C-alpha positions in Angstrom: -46.1 47.5 -16.5 -42.6 46.4 -17.6 -41.9 42.8 -17.3 -38.3 42.1 -17.1 -36.8 39.1 -18.9 -34.4 36.7 -17.7 -31.3 38.6 -18.7 -32.2 41.4 -16.7 -33.6 39.3 -13.7 -30.6 37.0 -13.4 -27.8 38.6 -15.3 -25.5 38.1 -12.4 -25.7 34.6 -12.8 -25.5 34.5 -16.4 -22.6 34.6 -19.0 -23.3 38.4 -20.0 -21.2 41.6 -20.3 -22.0 45.1 -20.8 -21.6 44.4 -24.5 -24.5 41.8 -24.2 -27.9 43.4 -25.7 -30.6 42.9 -23.2 -32.7 40.6 -25.4 -36.4 39.9 -23.9 -40.0 39.3 -24.9 -40.7 39.3 -21.2 -39.9 35.5 -20.6 -39.5 33.9 -17.1 -41.2 34.5 -13.9 -44.1 31.8 -14.9 -46.3 30.9 -12.3 -45.6 28.0 -9.5 -49.3 26.8 -9.2 -50.2 24.7 -6.1 -52.0 21.5 -7.0 -55.9 21.9 -5.7 -57.2 18.5 -6.9 -54.6 16.0 -8.0 -52.3 16.7 -5.3 -54.9 15.6 -2.6 -56.1 12.8 -4.6 -52.4 11.6 -4.5 -52.0 12.5 -1.0 -49.6 14.8 -1.8 -50.6 18.1 -0.1 -47.3 19.7 -1.2 -47.6 19.1 -5.3 -46.9 22.3 -7.2 -46.8 22.6 -11.3 -44.3 25.3 -12.6 -46.3 26.5 -15.7 -43.8 27.4 -18.5 -46.8 27.3 -21.1 -47.2 31.3 -20.2 -43.8 32.2 -21.4 -44.1 34.5 -24.5 -44.2 31.6 -27.3 -45.7 29.1 -25.0 -42.9 27.0 -23.7 -39.9 27.0 -21.6 -37.5 27.4 -24.8 -37.9 31.3 -24.6 -35.5 31.4 -21.6 -32.6 29.9 -23.3 -33.6 31.6 -26.7 -33.3 35.1 -25.1 -29.8 34.7 -24.2 -28.8 32.8 -27.3 -30.3 35.5 -29.3 -28.2 38.0 -27.2 -25.0 36.3 -27.6 -25.7 35.8 -31.3 -26.1 39.5 -31.7 -23.1 40.2 -29.6 -21.2 37.9 -32.0 -22.5 39.9 -34.9 -24.8 37.0 -36.4 -27.7 38.0 -38.7 -29.1 34.3 -38.7 -30.6 32.0 -35.9 -30.3 28.5 -37.2 -32.0 25.4 -35.4 -33.5 22.0 -35.9 -36.6 21.3 -34.2 -39.7 19.4 -33.0 -41.6 22.4 -32.9 -40.8 24.5 -29.7 -37.7 25.6 -30.5 -38.4 26.8 -33.9 -41.4 28.9 -32.5 -39.0 30.5 -30.0 -36.2 31.2 -32.3 -38.5 32.7 -35.0 -40.3 35.0 -32.4 -36.9 36.4 -31.2 -35.3 36.6 -34.6 -38.5 38.8 -35.7 -38.3 40.9 -32.7 -34.8 42.0 -33.4 -34.3 41.9 -37.0 -32.7 38.6 -37.6 -33.4 35.9 -40.0 -34.6 32.4 -38.6 -33.9 29.5 -40.4 -35.4 26.2 -39.0 -35.4 22.5 -40.0 -38.0 20.5 -39.0 -38.8 16.8 -39.5 -41.6 16.3 -42.0 -44.9 15.5 -40.8 -43.4 15.4 -37.2 -44.3 18.9 -35.9 -47.6 19.5 -34.3 -49.7 22.3 -36.3 -49.4 24.8 -33.6 -45.8 24.9 -33.4 -45.7 25.3 -37.3 -48.4 27.9 -37.6 -46.1 29.9 -34.9 -42.9 29.6 -36.7 -44.7 30.7 -39.9 -46.4 33.5 -38.4 -43.0 34.7 -36.9 -41.8 34.8 -40.6 -39.2 32.0 -40.1 -37.8 30.3 -43.4 -38.8 26.7 -42.9 -37.4 23.5 -44.5 -39.0 20.2 -43.9 -36.5 17.3 -43.8 -37.2 13.8 -44.5 -36.4 11.8 -41.6 -36.4 12.5 -37.6 -35.1 15.3 -35.6 -31.9 13.6 -35.3 -31.6 13.9 -38.8 -32.4 17.4 -38.9 -30.0 18.3 -36.1 -27.0 16.6 -38.1 -27.6 18.7 -40.9 -27.6 21.9 -38.6 -24.5 20.8 -36.8 -22.6 20.6 -40.3 -23.8 24.2 -40.8 -21.8 25.5 -37.7 -18.8 27.3 -39.9 -21.3 29.3 -41.8 -20.4 33.0 -41.2 -23.1 35.1 -39.7 -25.2 32.0 -38.4 -25.8 31.4 -35.1 -27.0 27.6 -33.8 -29.7 28.3 -31.3 -30.2 24.5 -30.4 -29.6 23.4 -26.7 -26.0 22.5 -28.1 -25.5 26.1 -27.9 -24.3 26.5 -24.4 -26.0 29.8 -23.8 -29.6 28.0 -24.3 -28.8 26.0 -21.2 -27.6 28.8 -19.1 -30.8 30.6 -20.0 -33.1 27.9 -19.1 -31.5 27.4 -15.7 -33.2 30.4 -14.6 -36.4 28.6 -14.2 -34.7 26.4 -11.4 -33.8 29.7 -9.7 -37.5 30.8 -9.7 -38.9 27.4 -8.4 -36.5 28.0 -5.3 -37.6 31.8 -4.8 -41.5 31.2 -5.5 -41.4 27.9 -3.3 -39.3 29.6 -0.4 -37.2 26.4 -0.6 -35.7 23.6 -2.6 -38.1 21.0 -3.6 -37.6 17.5 -2.6 -38.4 16.3 -6.1 -38.6 17.8 -9.5 -40.3 15.9 -12.4 -39.6 17.0 -16.0 -40.3 15.6 -19.7 -37.0 14.7 -21.4 -36.4 14.8 -25.1 -33.3 16.3 -26.2 -32.3 16.4 -22.2 -31.3 20.1 -22.2 -33.9 20.9 -19.7 -33.0 18.5 -17.0 -29.5 19.3 -17.4 -30.4 23.0 -17.0 -32.4 22.7 -14.0 -29.7 20.5 -12.3 -27.2 23.2 -12.9 -29.3 25.9 -11.0 -29.8 23.6 -8.2 -26.2 22.8 -8.2 -25.2 26.3 -8.5 -27.4 27.3 -5.5 -26.0 24.5 -3.5 -22.2 25.3 -4.1 -23.2 29.2 -3.4 -25.8 29.0 -0.8 -25.5 25.9 0.9 -29.0 24.7 -0.1 -29.9 21.1 -0.4 -30.2 19.4 -3.6 -33.5 17.8 -5.1 -33.7 14.6 -6.8 -34.5 14.9 -10.5 -36.9 12.7 -12.3 -37.2 12.7 -16.0 -40.0 11.2 -18.0 -39.2 9.9 -21.6 -42.3 8.6 -23.8 -41.9 4.7 -24.0 -41.6 5.0 -27.8 -38.7 7.3 -27.8 -36.6 6.4 -24.4 -33.1 6.4 -25.2 -31.8 7.4 -22.0 -34.0 4.9 -20.2 -32.8 2.0 -22.5 -29.3 3.0 -22.6 -29.1 3.3 -26.5 -30.4 5.9 -29.3 -33.7 5.0 -30.9 -33.5 4.9 -34.6 -37.4 5.8 -35.3 -38.8 7.3 -32.1 -42.3 7.1 -31.9 -44.7 9.0 -29.3 -47.8 11.3 -29.6 -45.8 13.7 -27.5 -43.9 15.4 -30.4 -41.7 17.5 -28.0 -39.8 14.5 -26.8 -39.9 12.7 -29.9 -36.0 12.4 -30.2 -34.1 9.3 -30.3 -30.5 10.6 -29.7 -30.6 13.4 -27.1 -27.9 16.0 -27.6 -27.6 16.6 -23.9 -27.2 12.9 -23.2 -24.6 13.1 -20.7 -26.0 16.0 -19.1 -29.3 13.9 -18.0 -27.6 11.1 -16.8 -25.6 13.3 -14.7 -28.3 15.1 -13.3 -29.9 11.7 -12.5 -26.9 10.0 -10.9 -25.9 13.0 -8.7 -29.5 13.6 -7.7 -30.2 10.1 -6.8 -33.1 10.4 -9.3 -34.4 8.4 -12.2 -34.8 8.5 -16.0 -38.1 6.5 -16.7 -40.5 5.7 -19.7 -44.1 6.2 -19.5 -46.9 5.2 -22.2 -48.4 7.4 -24.5 -51.7 6.4 -23.0 -50.7 7.3 -19.4 -49.3 10.8 -21.0 -52.7 11.6 -22.3 -54.7 10.6 -19.3 -52.4 13.0 -17.3 -52.7 15.4 -19.9 -56.6 15.0 -19.5 -56.3 15.6 -15.6 -54.3 18.6 -15.8 -57.0 20.3 -17.7 -59.9 18.9 -16.1 -58.8 19.1 -12.7 -56.4 21.9 -12.4 -57.3 24.4 -15.1 -53.7 23.9 -16.9 -53.8 23.3 -20.5 -50.6 21.3 -21.4 -49.1 20.0 -24.4 -48.7 16.2 -24.4 -44.9 16.2 -23.6 -45.7 18.4 -20.6 -48.0 15.9 -18.9 -45.5 13.2 -18.9 -44.1 14.1 -15.6 -47.5 14.1 -13.9 -47.7 10.5 -15.5 -44.2 9.2 -14.0 -45.5 10.8 -10.5 -48.9 9.2 -10.5 -47.0 5.8 -11.4 -44.5 6.1 -8.6 -47.2 7.2 -6.1 -49.0 3.9 -7.0 -45.7 2.1 -6.7 -45.4 3.5 -3.0 -42.2 5.3 -3.8 -43.1 9.0 -2.7 -43.8 10.1 0.8 -46.8 12.1 1.8 -44.9 15.0 3.1 -42.6 15.6 0.1 -42.4 18.8 -1.8 -42.9 18.0 -5.4 -42.6 20.2 -8.3 -43.8 19.1 -12.0 -42.5 21.2 -14.8 -45.1 21.8 -17.4 -42.9 22.8 -20.2 -45.5 24.0 -22.9 -48.9 25.2 -23.6 -51.5 22.8 -24.7 -52.4 25.2 -27.7 -49.2 24.0 -29.2 -50.8 20.7 -30.3 -54.5 21.1 -30.8 -55.1 18.2 -32.6 -54.1 16.1 -29.6 -56.2 17.8 -27.4 -59.2 17.2 -29.5 -58.4 13.5 -30.3 -61.3 11.0 -29.7 -63.7 13.9 -28.5 -67.1 14.4 -29.9 -68.7 18.0 -30.3 -71.8 18.0 -28.7 -75.0 17.6 -30.7 -77.0 21.1 -31.4 -80.1 21.6 -29.3 -83.1 23.9 -29.8 -82.5 27.2 -28.3 -84.8 26.6 -25.3 -84.4 28.2 -21.9 -86.3 25.2 -20.4 -84.0 22.8 -22.1 -80.9 24.6 -21.2 -82.1 24.9 -17.4 -82.8 21.3 -17.2 -79.0 20.5 -18.6 -77.5 23.2 -16.2 -79.4 21.8 -13.3 -78.5 18.1 -13.8 -75.5 18.0 -11.9 -72.8 20.1 -10.0 -69.1 19.1 -10.2 -67.6 18.5 -6.8 -64.5 20.4 -5.4 
């Protein structure tokens, strides 16, 4: 069955024309999943997870990349160029491969999860490992903006955010209402900027209410929380390991205009939330995607969230993006003799509640 992408589905809200090719890998329309166990345990019966890990390359980046690629092709570009902590590189490489373009990606050496690196390589990207952090790689990319035939597809490209805002439209369609609060991970800050743009547009066009936006940064990479760039950002959540966000102003605007917050959560809290998403909801999330839940749990503990509120946590990337983190601290079970009686005892030992 044909699955329309974001350009076909939301073209009337996007900067496209008859000259814009309908680029798609079937991105968008990811599920909005009502929490079955975590929500009730937090006394939040209307907690939902927007599972962006089911986009074609496993992250929300595909929404913006579809439109950025289409506009690059419309302008005659032959190469997509980006700096990346992993997800952008995988997405750019996939769309480039599908439409016969070159993908050239700059990655911070040793700072990209293996699953994401494997994706970019499998899609045929030309990869350069830069000695330094993501911000160093992005500086190099910015300096190449004038190269003929090359389109920068980082979130500094305005079409990226236009494509990403479609997730905000979907949340409202699927929920049948505007949520009271939206929790997102924040690294380069493009996504929180894009979601807020969507909600503002719906407010201005249709008079819908506005949600409160809550961005979660990692404690070791929280420039928007401290108010100053972080020279050497550190966190296990590589997708948000960014010290100087490109969409800094957009994130601050989303926080202030929505009366929301930008806060930092520890790596320990992120990993605990990641485990809960898997074990209690059946949702496999990369570490950065668990940061919003970690923040929500803390705010519930602080008594800042009301029981009746409709809350959406954005799960931005699939857990298979970072398999090393998923298995960290785990021990494989010891082998046993293949005995029916032995296995029967193990199976009968206890039943999970719920």
